[in-house]
N, C-alpha and C positions, 0 to 999 in steps of 0.2 A: 303068579303075578310078578313076583320079584325077579324072576328069571327072564321075563318077556320084556322086550324093548318097548319104550314109550315112543309115540310118534313125534317127529320133529316139528310138524306144523300144528299139532293139537296138544292140549294139556295132558290128555290121557285118552284111552278108549272108553266107551261106555261100560264095557265089562270090567276094566281095571278100576273104574270109579266105584262100581257096585261092590267089588271084592274088598277094596280098601275101606269103604265105609262100614261094611258089615263086620270086618275084622276089628276095626277101631271100637265099634259099639259093643262087640262081644267081650272085649277085655276091659272096657271102660277107660281107655287111655288114648291120648293122641298118638297117632302113628305117622312118622315122617319118612320120606324117601329123598335122598340126594341123587339127582339124575344128571348125567353128563350130557353134552351136546349131541352125542350119538344115540341118546335115549337109553343108555345103560344105567341100571341102578348101582351106584357106587357105595351106598351106605343105607341101612335100615335103622331107624331110630324109634324107640318106644319111650314116650314121655309120661307125664302125669295126666290126670283128667283135664286140667285147665292150662297146661303148658307143656312145652317140649324144650329140651336142652340139647344143642348140637355139641358133640364132643370136639376135642381139638382136632383140627383137620391138618393134612399135610401142608407144607409151605405152598403159598400161592404161586401162580404162574409168574414168570419173570416180567418185570416192568410194572411201575406204579400205576400205569394207565390201563392195565389189563384186569379183567374180572376173573373170578375163580374158575369159570367154566362149568359151574354146577348150579342147578336150580333146586329149590326146596319145595316139594309137594307134601303137605301134611293135612291132617284132619282136625276139625274143630267140633267138639261135642256140644257146644252152645251156639245159639243163633248168631252171635257176633262174627264179623269178618276178620280181616287181618288186624292183629293187635300191634301195639307199640313195640312189644318185645320182638315180634316177627320182623318189624322194620329195623330194629336195632341189629338183629342177627344179619339181615341183608347188608346193612351198612358196614358193620365190622368185618364180616367175612367176604365182602365184595361179591356176593352171589349174583348170578345172572338174573334171577327173579325169585320171588316167594309166592307160593300159591296156597291158599287155605280152602279146603273142601269142607263145607258144613254138613254135619250128619244129624238126622233127626233121631228121636228116642227109639225108633224101631230098627235103626240101622240103615236107613235109606239116604242116599246123597240128596242134598237139597239145592245148593248153589256153590259156586266157587268165586274167589276174588284173587286178583293178582296185583303185584307191585314190582316195579323195577327202578333202578337208578336213572338219573338224568345227567347229561354231560355238563349242565350248568343249572343253577337254581332258577326255578320258575315260580314267581310269586312267593319267594322265600322257602319253597319246598325243594329238597334235593332228590326227590323221588316222585314217581307217578303212581298213584293209587287208583286202579281201575274200579269201575262200578261192578258190584256183584252181578254174576250172570247165572242163568239156569244151568244146572249141573250137566245137562245133556247137550248144551251148546259148547262144544269142545275146542273149536278153532281158536288159536292164539298166536301161532308163529313166533314162539319164544326164542328159538335159536336165531332167527333172522334179526329179531329185536336186539338180542345180546351182541351179536356180531356188529350190527350197525352202531350200537353204543360204543363198543370197543374201538371201532374205526374212527369215530368222532373224537374220542379221548386221545387216540394215538396221533391223529392229525393235529390236535391242539398241542400235544406234547412236542411233536416235531417242529411246529411253528415256533414254540417257545425256545427249543434248542437252537434253531436257526437264528432266532432273534438275539440271543445273548450268549449261548454256548456255555453257560455255567450251571452248576447244580442249583436246584430251586428249593427254597425252604419256606415254611410257614411259621410266623412268629406268634407266640402265645403268652398272654399275661393272665395269671390267676392270683388275685390278692385281695386284701381288704381295703386297699387304697382307693381313693376317689378315682373315677374313670379318667378324668383329665390327666392325673398323674400317671396312671397306667399307660395312657396313650403316649405321653412324653417319654416314658421309659422304653416303650416299644420303638419310638423314633430312634433312640440311642442304640437299641438292640439291632435295629435295621442297619445303622451305620457300622456296627460291629460285624454284622453279616456281610455287608458289602466289602469291608476291609478283608474279611476271610475269603473273599472270592465267590460269594453266593449271591443268587438273585432272590429277592423277597417276592414270593408268590401270593402272599396274603397275610392277614393277621386276625387274631381273635382275642377279645378282651372279656374276661368274666370277673365281676366283683363278687366276692364271697365273704361271709362272716367267719367261716372256718374252712380250712383247706382239707380236702379229702385225703386221708393219710395213704390210701392205696393208689389212687390214680391222679391225685391233686385236684381233679374235677369230677363231677358226677358222670355216670355212664352215658346219660343223654347228651351231655356236652362233648364227651369224647367221640360219640357218634357224629355229632355235628362237625367236630374237628376233622374227623376222617373224611367226611364229604368235602369239606373245603380243600383238604389236601389232594383228594382225588381230582376235583375239578380244577385245582390250580397246578396240577402235575408236580406236586411237591414231594420229593423223596425224603425230606428231612423236616422234623418238628423241632423248633428251638424255643425253649421256655425261658422267660425272664425270671431271674432268681436261680436258686440252686435246688435241684431235686434230690430227694433221698435215694439211696441205692435201690430200695424196693419200688419207688415210683418210676425210676428210670427203666427198670427191667419190666415192670408191669405194662407201662405204656408202649415200650418197644415190642413186647410180645403181642399185645392186643391189636396194635395198629400195623405191625409188620413194616414199620418205617424206622429209619434211624432217628433216635431221640437224643437231643443235645440240650444241656442247660447252659445258662449264661457263663458259668465258670469254665465249662469245657470249651466254649467258643472263644473266650479270652485266652485260654491256654493254647488253643490252636493258632491264634493270631501271634502270640508270643513265639511259638515254635517256628512260624514262617519268617519272623523278623529277626530272630536271634542270629548274630553274625560272629561275635567273639566267642572264644572258648568258655569264658565265664558265663556269658549269656545263655549259651546252649546248655551248659550244665545246670544252671538255675531253672531253666524251663523244664528240663527233663526231671529234675527233682520235684518240681511242683506237679508235673503230670503224674509221677509215680505216687506222690502223696494223695492225689485225687483218686487215682485208680485203686489203690490198696483196699480201702473199705468197700469198694464196689465190686471186688472180685469175689463173687459169692457162688460161683459155679458156672459150668459151661452149659448154656442152653441156647434156645433160638434167639433170645433177646441179646445175649452176649455178642453174637455175630454183628448186631446192629449198634453195639456200644463201643467197646474198645478192643475186643478180641483177646486171645490168650497170649501168654508170654512163656517161651521156653518149652521144653519137653518133659516127659515123665521120668522121675528119678526112681531108683530102686527102693522099694519099701514106702514110697510116697504116692499119694494121689496127685493127679494133675493140678488140682487146686492148691494143695500144700506146696508143690514144687514151684508154682507160680508165685505164691506168697513169699517163699524163701528167697527166690531170685530177686524179687522186688526189694526185700530188706537188704540183701547183699549189695545190690546196685546202689541203693540209697546211701549205704554206709560209705561206698567208694566215692560217690559224688561229694559227700560232705567233706571227706578228707581232701579232695582236690580243691574244693571251694575254700577250705581253711588255708591251704597253701597260697591260693590266689589272694585271699584276704590279707595274709601276712605281707605279700609283695606290695599290695596297694597301701598298706599301713606304712611300709618303709618309704614309699614315694611321698606320702603325705607328711611324714616326719621330716624328710629332706626339704620339702617346700617350706615347712614351718621354720626350720633352721635358717632358711634364706630370707625369712621375713616377708614372704609373698602372701598377701591375704587371698582368701577364697570366697567367692560368691557363687551360689548354686541356684539354677533355674528350676523352680518347681511349679506344678500347676496341673490342671485337668488335662487329659489327653486331647490333642488337637487344638490347644489354646494358642499355639504359635511360639513355643519355646525355642525350637530349632531354628525357625525363621529369624527370631530375635538374635540368637547366637551368631548366625551367619551375617546378619546386618552389622552387628557390633564388631565382629572380628574379621570380616571379609573371608569367612570360611565357606566351605561347600558341604556342610553336613546335610544328610538327607532330610528334606523337609517336604512332606506330602500332605495333601488335604485328606488324611485318613487317620483313624484312631490308632494309637500306638505305632506311629511311623518310626519313632525313636525307641529303641529298646536298650541298647548298650550305652553306658554313660560316656560322654565326650567332654574333654576339657580343652580350653584354648586360653592362650595368654592375651590379655587386652592391654595395649600400650597407650599411655596418656601423653599429651604434649609436655607435661611437667616432668618428664623422665620418670614416671611412675607406672606401675603395672599391677594387675591382679590376675588371678586364675578364675575363669568363668566356666562352670560345669553345667552341662545339659544332662538331665536325668530322665528316666522313664516317666511318662505321664501317669497321673492317678485317674481313678474312676470311682464312681459311687459304689459302695459295697464291694470294695476290692477283695477278691477271693483270698481267704486266709493262706491257702497254699502258696499264692504268689507273694503275699506280704512276707511270709517267713523265708521263702526261697530267695527273694531279692533283697533281703536285709543286708547281705554282703555288698551288693552294688550300691545301695543307698547309704552306705557308710560315708560316702562323700558328703552327704548332707550334715552328718554329725560334726565334721571338721570345718564346716562353713561358718564364717563370721556373719554372713548375711544370706538370707533366703529371698530370692526374687520370685514372688508369687505372681505368675503370669496367668491372667484370666481373659477369656474371650468376652469382651464387652458386648458383642453383637448377638450372643447366644440367648435365646429366650429363657433358659434355665441358669442364667448367670449366678444368681444368689445361691441356688442349690449346689452348683459346681464349686463355688467358693467355700461353702459350708462343708462339702465333701472333702476337699483338700485339707481344710483346717482340722477336720475330724481325724483324718489319716495321720497328719503330722502329730496330733496329740497322742494317738495310739502308739506312734513310734517314739514318743517322748522327745519330739523335736520342737514342741510349741514354745520352748524357752529360747530358741534361737531367734534373733531379731529378724523381722520380715518387712519387706516392702511390697505393697500391692501394686501391680502394673496392669492397667486396663488396656489390653491390646485390641486391635481391629477397631480403633476409635473412629477411623475414617468411614466405617460402614454404618454409623449411627446418624440419625437426623438430629437437628438442634435440640428439640424438646427432650429426647432421650439422653443426650449428653448432659443437659442441665440437671436432669433427675439423678443421673449417676454421680455427677459432681457433688450434689448435695448429700447423697447417700454415702459416698466414700471421699471425704474432703482431703484425705492425706494420700490418696492413690495418684499414680502418674499415668495420664492417658498417652498412648503411643499408637503408631501404626507400624509394626515391625517390618512389613513388606516394603513400605516406601521410605522408612527411616524417620518419618515425622514423630517428633517427641523424644527421639533417642538422645538428642543433645542434652535435654533436661535430665534424662535418666543417667547419663554419664556424669553430669555435674553432681547429681545426688550420690552416685557411687563414690566419686572422688572425695566428697565431703565426709561420707560415712566411714570409708575404709582406707583411704590412701594418704591421710595426713602424716603418717609416720612410715610409709612404705619406703623400702630401699630401692636403689637403682639396680636393674638387671641388665646384663650384657646383651642378651639376645633381644632383638627389637622386632616387634610386630606393629605394622602401621596403624595409626589411628584412623578410624573409618569415616569420620564425619568432618566436614569442612567448618 
């Protein structure tokens, strides 16, 4: 039986069904066959009396929209048809179909039931479960059905590529937080994905009391996630929060998709936006610190995470060589950053001797800090409606009518739960904040999560021991608010200054506040930069 081909248009022949049922009953175990589209048996599996486990299969066929090219035909020794476990195997392995052949106590076949995936959910179901049929009604045309499904998935994937031309990702949140907060966090994660050059193909939210330590979510939810990714043509899964090394590897291995957590995504954005030597070094250091504990061995999942580094050394395993190279590279980067830190320290000391005060712009990413710097100093610093558009610190001199001036520094934006790797790596850059006499906390007044963003910035400043530096809260994008919202924020933050950095509204009051706080004893500087407001 195992050497004979199975028909393309039928589930099996009558003789094959009889032999398979008799063998399964004789040994008292489920017997399964993995059959390719040419009807050839690729694998024979012997399970337990009530279940069957498919061993690890070779890598799937290329393309996230393609199926495995195999169907599972297996026996059931109890009257029930296809089980939830059968459906999970079909979803995870992207099988063409699953067929369960029911066997009675004397070894005769009774009926069969089939299931296959759907190109999109129908009534909330990602698969079609056919009604059981008599065992001797064998017509099914499974190959045609699988090829038609693949064609539809490929067509949708091609349409998606033509529409946006960017990689597609699925956003996932698994946490104990209320659903409304998870949804807002995914909104921000979606903005991060867009900044990284990705297209969001869909999202999933699951509220749990306790996170699954192996897969972060239950196996059933992972199967549902796999279906969403398949139907959304998503080659990447992005999780809000930080995954453990084992969770990253397990998820990448079981889904055969690239799995990225929020920290990795932010690191990738920083790598894209780093321009200066210091910025590039700090990003690389943060990436190496993130990679080091996750370098647990070369397997299938590693190909979908970050890959290997370097070659094999004499007397060392590949893993040991990789770890050693990471340690050596991190040590060299730290030395270079120490040298750059000393250079910046010399520049700050020279400014201090000249008596020029320093004010630093801080705030949540995309709050409008760079736009405000450009407006105040008539500069052309990059200002985009994207998260982390500014990475490298920028300083400009601001000249006042009374022959006074100050240094205004623009710094990298903050974000909630700023990854520790970035916090430590960018400490050298953020030393500008330590030398500042005043921190201008720029907040996006039009953002629905304004309070949470302000709180996140204050928390980070406290963690960096900068909460002792005087701060001035600036509510930017004031022009985007209706009158009731303005009144509410004015009551909530009576000492804040409302401005519209893009148009310049409110900047005159801001400059007057700066002059009052910082410039009453400033000395004149020879170099002149024009005052931006009339």
